[in-house]
Each structure stands twice: as structure tokens, then as C-alpha cells.
N, C-alpha and C positions, 0 to 999 in steps of 0.2 A: 490527552493521553492516546487518542485516536491516531492510528498510523497505517500507512499503506505502503508496503515495501515494493520499491520499484528498482529494476536494474535498468538503467539508462544506457542509450547508445553512447560508445566512447565520446567524450568531451561534450556530450549533451546536444550536438550538432543537428540532430533530427528529433529532438525531444524523445518521448517514448513512443516506440514503433506504432502502437495500436492507435495513438491518438493524432498522428499526422493528418492535416486536413480535416480533422473532425468537427462537426458541430459542437459549440460550447455553450448553447442556451440552456439555462436550468430548467430541469422538468419541473411541471407544476405538480406539487404535492397537495392533494385535498386534505383538509382538516375536517375531523368528524369525531372529535373526542378522544378520550383515552381508550385504546382498544383492550379487549379482554385478553387475559393471559391464560395458558394452560398451567399445568403442574410446574411448580418452581423447582428447577434442578439444583444440584448442588455442583458447584465448580470446584474441582480440586487442583487443577493445573490450566496453563494457558490453552492446552491442547483441547480442553472442555468447551471452549468458546468458539463456538461455530455458528455462524448466521446465516440466514436465507440468501442474501446477496452476495455472500462469498462466491455462489456458483456462476456469477456473472462479472467475475474478475479474473485476471490472469494470475496463475501461481508464479512463484519465483522462477521455477524451472521453466514453464511456458514462456515467460517474459525473455528470459536469458536465451532461449531458443531463437526467437524472433530478433533479438538484438544481434545474436551471432549472425543470423542469416542476412540481416541488413549489412552488417560489417563486411561479410563476404561478398555479396552481390555488389556493394558499393566499391570495394576494392577492386573488383574485376572491371567496374566501369572506370575507375581512376586510370587503370592501366592503359585503357585506350587513348588516354591522354598524355602517357608518359609520365604518370604521377605515381607516388607511392603513398600508402596509408600504414601508419605505425603498427607494428605488431605488438598490441598491448594485452597483457594477461588479466581477463576479467577477475573480479573479487570472487573468491568462493562463497557459495551458499552456506548459510549457517544452520539451516533446517529449523529455525525457530518458527513456531506455529504464526499464522499471519495475525491472530488476535491476542497474542500472548500477554501483552500489556494494555490490552484495550480498557481494562477497569484497575490499572495500576497493578502492582505485584499482588499474587494470589498465593504464592507457593511459600510455605513456611521454610523449606530448606533454602530457597533462593534468599528470602528476606534474612536469614540468619548467616548468610554467606557474603552476598553482594548488595544487601539493601535494595536501594531503588536503582543502583547502577545496571546497566544493560549487561546482559551475559558475556562472559570472557570470550565465548565462541563467535561473537559478532564478527563479521568480516572486516578486516583492516582495509582502508582505502589504499588502492593500488596506485602507485605513480603512473602517470600518463606521460608518454612521450609525446611531444608536441609535432603535429605535421606542419609541413610549410604552409605559408600563406596562400600559395597557388592551390594546393591540394584542398584546403579548408574552402576556398572560394567554389571550386568546382564540386566538392563534396555537398555543399549547401546550397549551391546555384546562385551564389552572390558573386557581385564584381561583374566584369564582362560577360556577355552571353555566348561568347565564342573564345576558344582556347586553343592555340596552335592549329587555326584553321578549322576546327571541328565545333560544331554547336553544342553548347552544354545542355543537357537534358532539363526539362522543366523541374525546378525543385532541386537540381543537381543530381549527383550520383546517389544521394540518399532518397531523393524522391523517386527516382527510378527504381530503386530497391524496393521501396514501400509499394509502388504500383505493381511490381511483380508478385509481392506477397499478398496484396489485396485482390488480385485478378480472381473475378468471380465472386467476390463477396458481396453481400447484400448491403445497401445503404443503411448505415447505423451510426449511433453516437456512442463511441467506445468509452466515453468519460461518464456515462449516465449512472452506473452502478456506483461509483465512487461518490458522486455528488448526493445520490440517494442515501448512502451510507452516513455521509456527513449530516444530511437534514434529520435522518431518523436518530442519530446518536444525540444530536441536541435536543430532540423531542424527548427521548429517554431520560436525559438528566434533568429535563424540566417536569417530567411526569410526577403526579402527587405519591406514586407507590416509591419511586426512587427517592424522592425528597424526604419521604418519611424513613426510608432505610438509612440515608445519609445522616439523618438526625439520631437515630439509635446508633449508628456507627461513632458519631460525634460523642455521644454520652458515654460509649464504652471507653473511648480514649481518653476522655475527661477523667475517668475513674482511674485510669493508668498514669495521668500526670500531664496529659498533651491536650492541647486546645485548638485543634483543626476543625474546620466546618465540613469537609469532606475528604475522602481519600486522595483527591487531586492535590489538595492544598498540602498534604503531607508530602506526597511525592514530589511536588514542585518546590519545596523548601530550599531556598538557595544556598543553605548551608550544606547541601549535599553535592553542590558543584566542585567537586574534588576528584582527583585521579582515581581514587579508590574509596570504597565505603569506610567510614572511621566507626568506632564504637557507638557513637551516638546516633549515627543513621541506623545502623544494625539495629538497635535498642526500639527506635520508633518503626521502623519497618516490621520487626517482629510482633510488635504491639498492633500494628495496623492490621497485619494478616490475622492476627488472632481476633481482632474485632469484627473483620470480614467473616471470619467463620462462625462467630458467635451470633451475628445478626443475618448470615447468608446474603450478604450485600451482592456478591458476583452473581449469584443465582437469581436474585430479584432483577438486578439490571439485564441479565441474559434473556430472562422470560419477558421483560417488557420490551427490550429492543427487538427481540424476535416478532413480538406481536406487531410492532410498527412496521418492521421490515416486511413481515408477510401481507400486511395491508396495502403497502405501497407497491410490491411486487404485484399483487393483483391489479391494481390501478395502471400500473405501467407494463403489463404483461407482454404486449406486442413489441415495446421498445426493446425490453430486455431479452425477449427471444431473438431479435434482430441482432443483438449485440453478441449473443451467444454463438449464433451463425457465423457472424462475422469473424470472432475469433478462431472458430474451428477452421474456417477457410484459411485463415492466416497460417495455422499451424500445419495444415495438410499441405498447403503451399511451400512452408519452410522444409517439411520432410521431403516432398518431391524435388525441390532444388538442391537439397544437399546429397540426394542419390546421383545427381548428374555427373 
């Protein structure tokens, strides 16, 4: 159920702006037992699920700003070669909190209306007009390294755009926070306190007539792979959320995952500070380039 919403550059030609040319070596995460937790919070909605490593990830709005800047700069580059890049309308942002479904559905109102299905406000995929093969080659730096007598920039026009955005940024690994989040999420699900609350939740569900080992099994039931939630899904999701509230499952998970993330953030403080500065530089460059 972990997810990381990312807005990609059109057609995915440059992957995500921030990760182009980045190091992908997984950070070493020291293991030293289960960390202690502070007060167990009460989670009433997805907006309550805020984690320490979120501070080192781009928001949807920030990612969209960077993608828009890369597209604009890359399009200017293509014009030098007499090529065009399609004017594609980006998908609208839906405003869903980053971690809304991290612990599966947690809100009674949503369970009763959409079950385990995503909110109807989720952005619909936007049809992308396909650029010419020549434009794609020059955009991505593929094919011949000269076009119409001009040298193609290293990494193509997308690479040129990214170099402009990262000018002055410190060396950093933009993917570190996402990988640390994935690692701490796995640790959280294996933690004895979470295993215990899963068992409590499962007992609660059995009392209601359902035999799921944990909330992810309930949310992942293949019967729910339908266009919209049917009455059976609504009934299970409603029972699921009621059992979450009875056991405070989401609150326990949030407290435990916060403890793991705080520990790893301290261990990787220098690398995380570098990526924060890296993103800040990219965003400042995007603002500066937009004013030109």
C-alpha cells in the first residue's frame, strides 16, 4: 500500500527530473532493534499520516513545477534544431495527501462510499500526443549525435534542461528518501508491536465474519478489482475501518514507522541534508528560469 506519487516528464523520456544522473546505491541502514515510540496518536484521516522522511521528498506541486520547467527548456532546445514538442496538458493534481492510503483505507466515510477504490478525484490519465521519432532522439540524446549539422547536447535536450535546473546544486542522491521510506515501511510491518496490532485487528474482523490476516490482505482482495465498489466491498471496508479504530491500528503503525524514520534520518543526516539543498536549488532555478 506504500506509494509515492510522482508526476513524470511527458512520455517518461527523462524519467523524473530530480533523479536524472543520480546515484542509485541503496543506503546502508543500521539495525539496532526496535526503536522506542512516543505517544501513540489517533489517525482519523489520511492527512494525519505525516512522516519524518516526507520532508526530503518533493511534493506533487514541486514535482510538477520541475517537470514543467524541463519541458519548457527542452522545447526551446528542440526549436534550435527545427523540431517541435507536443503541447500536452498535464494531469490535474487531486490534492490527496501523500500518505493517505499508506495504511490502507482509514476513513469511515470513504469506506462507506468507495470501499477500497481510489477517490473519484484522482487525476485521469491525459492522452499524450506522440512527438516525431527525430524529436524523441534529440530530446533524449539517442540516435546520431548531430542533427541538421548541429551537435546534440549530452543527454539530449532533456539533459540540457536538467543541467540548467541543477546548476549550483550540491552532489546528492535524490532517491535516498524514497528508498529509506521503503526500508522503514518494511521494518514497521515486521515490528512486534505492529504484528501484535495486526493480530488484534484480525480477531476483530473474525468477530464480524471475515478471516483476513491483516488490513493489506483485505484491501488487496481480488474481488474488489471492479470498476466501482460493490456492496460486498463496502461492507468489508466498513468493518475494516471499524476494527482499525477499535485497535488504533493506524496510530500504532504511524508511531512505530515514525520511530524507524527518525532513527534512520539521524543515521543519514548528511545525505538527507544534501538532497534537501539539491531540491531547493532545483526549485529556485525553475523559478528563475520561468521569469526570463
